[in-house]
C-alpha positions as CSV (number, residue, x, y, z in Angstrom):
1,X,142.8,18.9,-6.4
2,X,146.1,18.9,-8.2
3,X,146.1,19.5,-11.9
4,X,148.0,17.2,-14.4
5,X,150.8,19.7,-14.9
6,X,151.5,19.8,-11.1
7,X,151.4,16.0,-10.9
8,X,153.9,15.7,-13.7
9,X,156.2,18.3,-12.1
10,X,156.0,16.3,-8.8
11,X,156.8,13.0,-10.7
12,X,159.8,14.6,-12.4
13,X,161.1,16.0,-9.1
14,X,160.7,12.6,-7.4
15,X,162.5,10.9,-10.3
16,X,165.4,13.3,-10.1
17,X,165.7,12.8,-6.3
18,X,165.7,9.0,-6.8
19,X,168.3,9.1,-9.5
20,X,170.6,11.4,-7.4
21,X,170.1,9.0,-4.4
22,X,171.0,6.0,-6.6
23,X,174.2,7.7,-7.9
24,X,175.2,8.4,-4.3
25,X,174.5,4.8,-3.3
26,X,176.8,3.5,-6.0
27,X,179.7,5.3,-4.3
28,X,179.1,3.7,-0.9
29,X,181.8,1.1,0.1
30,X,180.8,-1.5,2.7
31,X,183.3,-3.5,4.6
32,X,183.0,-7.3,4.2
33,X,181.7,-8.8,7.4
34,X,184.0,-11.5,8.7
35,X,182.4,-14.6,10.3
36,X,183.9,-16.8,12.9
37,X,184.6,-20.4,11.9
38,X,181.4,-22.5,12.6
39,X,179.2,-19.4,13.0
40,X,175.8,-20.1,11.5
41,X,173.7,-17.4,12.8
42,X,171.5,-19.8,14.9
43,X,171.6,-20.3,18.6
44,X,172.4,-23.7,20.2
45,X,169.3,-25.4,21.6
46,X,169.5,-26.3,25.3
47,X,168.4,-25.3,28.7
48,X,169.2,-21.6,28.3
49,X,170.0,-19.1,31.0
50,X,167.9,-19.2,34.2
51,X,165.8,-16.1,34.6
52,X,165.9,-13.7,37.5
53,X,163.1,-14.8,39.9
54,X,163.1,-11.6,41.9
55,X,162.6,-9.6,38.6
56,X,159.8,-11.9,37.6
57,X,158.1,-11.6,40.9
58,X,158.3,-7.8,40.8
59,X,157.0,-7.7,37.2
60,X,154.0,-9.7,38.1
61,X,153.3,-7.7,41.3
62,X,153.3,-4.5,39.2
63,X,151.2,-5.9,36.3
64,X,147.6,-4.5,36.5
65,X,146.2,-7.6,34.8
66,X,147.5,-11.1,34.7
67,X,146.3,-14.6,33.9
68,X,148.4,-17.3,35.5
69,X,151.9,-17.0,34.0
70,X,150.8,-14.3,31.5
71,X,150.7,-10.6,31.8
72,X,147.8,-9.1,30.0
73,X,148.9,-5.8,28.4
74,X,147.1,-3.2,26.4
75,X,147.7,-3.2,22.6
76,X,147.7,0.0,20.5
77,X,145.8,1.9,23.2
78,X,147.8,5.1,23.0
């Protein structure tokens, strides 16, 4: 276990690091991002781009498990 004196020393060191970091951040200059006229950040709704059927076919052939149009993949199993 860490005694109170060591905890206080760690807190003080962390506070100094944060203050130093904050001072450095104040000096950072960012360029203003220019937007195109009519740019809203959203995509236009529509048909979209047609996918590559050969790629899709190969992906499904290589998938170890699939259910119709869905590939069943492992999750957090590493």
